[in-house]
C-alpha positions in Angstrom: 49.2 -13.8 17.5 46.5 -11.2 17.9 43.7 -11.9 20.3 40.2 -11.8 18.8 38.0 -8.8 19.3 35.4 -10.9 21.2 37.9 -11.3 24.0 38.6 -7.6 24.3 37.0 -5.5 27.0 34.2 -3.2 26.0 36.3 -0.1 26.4 38.8 -1.3 23.8 36.0 -2.1 21.4 34.6 1.4 21.9 38.0 2.9 21.2 38.3 0.9 18.0 34.9 2.2 16.8 36.0 5.8 17.5 39.3 5.2 15.7 37.4 4.1 12.6 36.8 7.8 11.8 33.6 9.4 10.4 32.8 6.4 8.1 32.8 4.1 11.1 29.6 5.5 12.5 28.0 5.6 9.0 28.9 2.0 8.4 27.1 1.0 11.6 23.9 2.5 10.3 24.1 1.1 6.8 22.3 -2.1 7.5 19.4 -0.2 9.1 19.2 2.2 6.1 19.3 -0.7 3.7 16.4 -2.5 5.5 14.4 0.8 5.5 15.0 1.2 1.8 14.0 -2.3 1.0 10.9 -2.0 3.2 9.9 1.2 1.3 10.2 -0.3 -2.2 8.7 -3.7 -1.3 5.8 -2.6 1.0 5.0 1.1 1.2 5.4 2.2 -2.4 3.3 -0.6 -4.0 0.6 0.0 -1.4 0.5 3.7 -2.2 0.3 3.0 -5.9 -2.5 0.5 -5.4 -4.4 3.1 -3.3 -3.9 5.8 -6.0 -5.2 3.4 -8.6 -8.3 2.5 -6.5 -9.0 6.2 -5.9 -8.8 6.9 -9.6 -11.2 4.0 -10.4 -13.7 5.3 -7.7 -13.6 8.9 -9.1 -14.3 7.6 -12.7 -17.4 5.5 -11.7 -20.5 6.4 -13.7 -24.0 5.2 -14.2 -24.2 1.8 -15.8 -20.8 0.5 -14.7 -20.8 -3.0 -13.2 -18.9 -3.1 -9.9 -17.9 -5.6 -7.2 -18.2 -4.6 -3.6 -16.1 -5.7 -0.6 -18.9 -8.0 0.3 -18.8 -9.7 -3.0 -22.0 -8.2 -4.5 -21.9 -7.7 -8.2 -24.2 -4.8 -9.1 -24.8 -2.0 -11.6 -24.2 1.7 -10.6 -27.4 3.7 -10.6 -26.1 6.9 -9.0 -22.8 8.2 -7.7 -23.0 10.7 -4.9 -20.6 12.3 -2.5 -19.2 9.4 -0.5 -21.8 6.9 -1.5 -23.0 5.0 -4.6 -26.4 3.5 -5.3 -26.2 0.0 -6.8 -28.9 -2.0 -8.5 -28.4 -5.5 -7.2 -31.4 -7.0 -8.9 -34.2 -5.6 -11.0 -35.9 -2.9 -8.9 -33.6 -3.6 -5.9 -31.3 -0.6 -5.2 -28.9 -0.4 -2.3 -27.0 2.6 -1.0 -23.4 1.7 -0.4 -20.3 3.6 0.9 -18.1 4.5 -2.0 -15.1 3.0 -0.3 -16.9 -0.4 -0.2 -16.6 -0.6 -4.0 -13.6 -2.9 -4.6 -13.4 -3.1 -8.4 -15.1 -2.3 -11.7 -16.0 -5.4 -13.7 -16.9 -3.6 -16.9 -17.6 0.0 -17.9 -21.0 1.2 -19.1 -21.6 0.3 -22.7 -18.9 -2.4 -22.8 -19.8 -5.8 -24.4 -20.1 -8.8 -22.0 
């Protein structure tokens, strides 16, 4: 009977890993590479796509669009500036808000309700 590898001294285990050849070292890193790949496709890539989509929406804002801010305000765009947007919250009530605070567009200018 062959003794189990768990009972072998560490030097013997190191010798067995070296004897495995060039694929032995690669096979040790495969689980790590697999986890990194899964992490990229499940977390990083979707987040980057959502960020691109949000940037595209912000760059296409124009006067008359109805938007929702991070704070939950629903308002109409009055003016789009460099890094800010002026929103009409109520008749004759205009607020200057950072462009990044705009979360989503509810409807574009001229769209039916």
